[in-house]
N, C-alpha and C positions, 0 to 999 in steps of 0.2 A: 312760680308765683305769684300772676296773674290771678290767675284762678281762685286758687284760698281766699288771697282778699278782694276778690267778688261777691262772691259765697256766702265772705263773711259778712262781705254789708248785706246784702240781702235777708241773711240769716238774721238780723242789728232789724233788718224794714215789719219783720214780725213780733217783734214781741211778747215771746214765746208761745205764739202760738203756731201751727201746723204747719210748716209745704203747701203749699196744694196739687205740688213735683215733689212726687219723693215717688223712688221706686216701690213697686206690686212686692215684693218682697215684705215691707215696713202691717201693714196692714194684719198677712200671716201672722208679726212675730208679738203684732199690739193683742190681736184678737190667740193667745194660745200663751199670755200672759194671763198669771192662775194671781190673784192677789188674795191670798187670803185675808179674815175676817168678815165676819154676818152684813150685808147689805156697804161689804171693800168691794167695788170691779160686780162684775157677774161668780151666779155665785156656782158654786165649783160642782156640788151635785150636778147628776144627771136632771133637776127640772129649767124650766122656766121662768124660778120668780125668789126668789125668797118665798114669800107669803107659800108657795111647799113643800118647804122648811116644815119638821113640827116641831109643833105648838105646844103642848101638856106632852103630859110626861105617861099618861096612854099613847099616844099616836108611836112610841118608837118604841114598843115593842108591836107593831101590824106588823103581818106578813110584809105589806110590800115599804115600806120603810127598810128594812132588807138592804132596797138596793140601792137604797138612797145611799143610804150612813156608808157600801162601799164604795160607790163614786165617788167618795168623796173623797174615802181614805185610798182613796186608790193615786189623785191627786201629789201630783212634787211637793205640791206647797204645803201639804199636811206627814208630819211627821211619828205622832203623835193619838193619846186620847184627852193630849193636850192645843194641843192641834183641831184635831174636830173639834169640839167643844166655842174656841171660838168663832171657826165657821158655820156655828149654832147656835149661838152667841150663848151659852151653856156658858155659870162657870165649875172649869176641874181643878181640882187641887192634884197638885205630883205625891207620889204613891205615901201611903197611909195613910191618906183622909176615908179614905172604908169607902160600899159598892155604892156612888150615886145613876142616876138615873139611864147615864151613857153606861158606864159601865153594865151594868146588868146589861141592857143591851145590843150593845155590843159583840158581847159574853155568849145573848139571843140569835141572833143575828149569825155568831158561828164566823166574828169578824177580828185580824193578825192585827189589834200595838199595840203596842208599848204602852205602860202609863204617860210613858215621857224622856224622851230627847234634850241631852246637854246643851246648846243652847245654839253653840260651838259647835254643834255637831246639823246643826240643821242647815244653820246659816251654808249657803254655794255662794263662794266669793265667785265662779264664774257669772258671767252672761256673755248666750253667744246671734250677733247681731245679722243683720244681710254688709256685705261688704258694699253695696251698691255694682255691680257686679252681677251677681251671678252665684256668689261664695258667701265662704260664712267669715266674721272676723270675731276672733276672743278677747272681754275684756275682762282683769280684774277687778272686781266693784275698790277693791283696798286701791286699786289705781285716783278713783275719785277723789276729789277733782282735777284731772289732768289737760289740760289742752288737746290733745289728743282723743282720749273720750270726747272730751266734751264737742264741739270739733264737728267729727265721724257723725255721731249721737243727733244734735242740734241742726248741719248747717249739711250735713252729707247727707244724713236719711228723711234731717226734715222730721225730726219729734218735735214737741212743739212738750213745755219746760211738764205740763199735768204725763204725758203721756212717757217722756225722760225716766220720771216718782213713780211710774209706775216699772217700770223691766228694771230698776233698778234697787225696788222696794224702799229708794227711801223720800224723806220728809220734804215739802215744797222747799225751806227753804236751807236745803241740802243741797238741793240742785239752784235754785233762781242767784243766790247770794252765787259761788263761786261764775259765777257765770256771766252775771253781771258785773260784781268788783271783779273780778282778777281781770278775766278778761272781754270782758265790756260786749261782747254776743248778743245779750239785751237789751 
């Protein structure tokens, strides 16, 4: 019990920042977490920056754009054409809106992607995180905010509030609020 209280006290002192001492697997967890949306985290496509994404309609029809679109479509964060558009900062309407530049480019490059998928199908309700000893623990995102989940992510793994938001795909207020108000961790 003393170890848990000591970890909690150390975590409180960080004020929401990442721990300097955390398992090596945490870096992999953060690097492999894909965030959907233009300028949200790292690009999902096989490019170094968002500046390499096509910006003009004619760029979508160039041969080299096919591999970029395919690499984005293959991301775990992309389920449909709407998600692809969100990553590319393009507005894509649900079915029946007519052909768009993106729809035409996807067809041209032979990428198979549904027009839309219901939101409840898109949401993955579980996350797998390192257990801190070489294995993994699976948490249900629906359990947030639970003390065991918050304690493990923040105190055991040493994630920052921002990193927890990234992992859970939640807003900062949804993460920081319960950790500060309910559990006095921050």
